C-alpha positions, -999 to +999 in steps of 0.1 A: +336-242+435+340-273+412+377-267+409+380-265+447+361-297+451+384-314+425+415-302+442+402-314+476+394-348+461+428-352+446+445-343+479+424-369+498+432-394+471+469-388+474+468-391+512+451-425+508+476-436+482+505-425+503+494-448+532+487-477+509+511-476+480+543-488+497+564-518+485+546-550+491+564-573+467+589-598+480+621-606+463+633-642+469+663-651+491+683-662+460+682-626+447+692-611+481+721-636+485+735-635+449+729-598+441+735-582+475+766-560+475+788-557+506+795-524+523+824-514+500+808-524+468+776-506+479+797-474+484+814-478+451+780-482+434+766-452+451+796-430+440+793-441+404+755-439+404+754-403+416+784-392+394+770-408+362+736-392+369+751-357+375+774-360+345+744-364+322+729-330+333+753-311+310+768-340+291+740-363+281+756-396+272+750-410+237+743-444+253+713-431+272+683-440+251+652-447+272+643-411+279+619-410+309+624-409+346+626-446+352+647-451+321+672-426+335+674-446+367+679-478+348+707-462+327+726-448+356+722-480+375+734-504+349+763-481+339+774-479+375+776-517+377+797-520+346+835-522+343+847-487+336+875-493+311+887-473+282+860-487+259+833-476+284+847-441+286+848-438+248+812-450+244+796-429+271+818-398+269+817-397+307+836-367+321+831-370+358+852-383+387+865-419+387+861-445+415+868-481+421+845-505+403+820-528+420+839-561+425+813-587+432+799-586+396+797-563+367+767-557+344+757-575+322+776-604+338+756-604+370+742-636+388+709-629+370+724-617+337+707-586+324+674-595+343+682-577+375+648-561+382+617-578+396+582-570+383+562-589+408+562-621+388+597-626+373+631-610+369+633-588+338+657-564+322+637-532+328+608-520+350+587-489+351+587-465+381+557-484+397+576-517+397+609-501+407+592-487+438+571-518+448+595-546+440+630-533+438+635-509+467+629-507+504+615-477+523+641-457+543+623-426+556+604-394+548+633-376+566+663-366+545+687-372+574+683-409+570+689-410+533+722-415+516+735-403+482+723-428+456+689-435+473+658-428+453+628-405+460+594-413+446+563-392+440+527-402+432+505-379+412+472-395+403+462-364+383+486-377+357+471-411+348+496-419+321+527-414+343+515-411+379+548-423+394+579-403+393+614-411+406+646-391+412+681-398+424+691-382+457+727-368+455+732-357+490+725-320+484+698-323+458+681-344+432+688-354+396+660-367+373+646-369+338+615-348+332+599-375+311+591-383+274+581-358+248+612-335+248+621-342+284+655-333+298+678-342+327+679-317+355+696-312+388+678-293+416+691-285+451+672-296+481+667-259+490+653-250+456+629-280+457+616-267+490+610-233+475+591-247+445+557-262+439+544-280+470+535-310+449+573-317+445+586-308+479+604-338+495+586-336+529+560-358+546+535-329+546+534-333+508+509-361+501+525-368+467+559-375+483+563-412+490+597-409+507+633-420+503+639-456+492+670-478+488+677-503+461+674-539+474+709-550+463+726-524+485+736-536+519+737-501+534 
């Protein structure tokens, strides 16, 4: 009986959190003007972002060092914004498809330097999943049909107090993510297999832990 009451309490708590814990932080107009990518650059970023993430599933890059879910997003993001020259290929051992680079700026030489994330107070070089959600993305939908490859999906699991927020990259047919610290790994799971798995990880509105699909602020579409 106690276990049932605990499970019921956690479900109610997640429902409340789902309705309250959406992005409330405001990024200033300077950021949106200077960092915003046009349609073509946004597309090029998305192509690199998904490809770099997927390449790490079976070919983890030696340059990937911050090994948790938000660290993986940060890695794929900044690598996508870089110039992909011979030196970059040598360092990362990237073996995936090649696309045009983002033209407006290239990391780390962005309008804000390496401090391209907002933590609610200032621009910084890295944020955790909570700040990535609340201050660096905008809500798209709970429905997959409105998401694009390169959008992010977030989950909130209050039963894991140390790491309650989780983030994955939507690829168009599935999700790629890092399972977290302590011997974690990078995985790719199709949408169909996610729907067959644990309810707590199903990307549907009926799942109170699923916060939805989100889009990085610097993408124009």
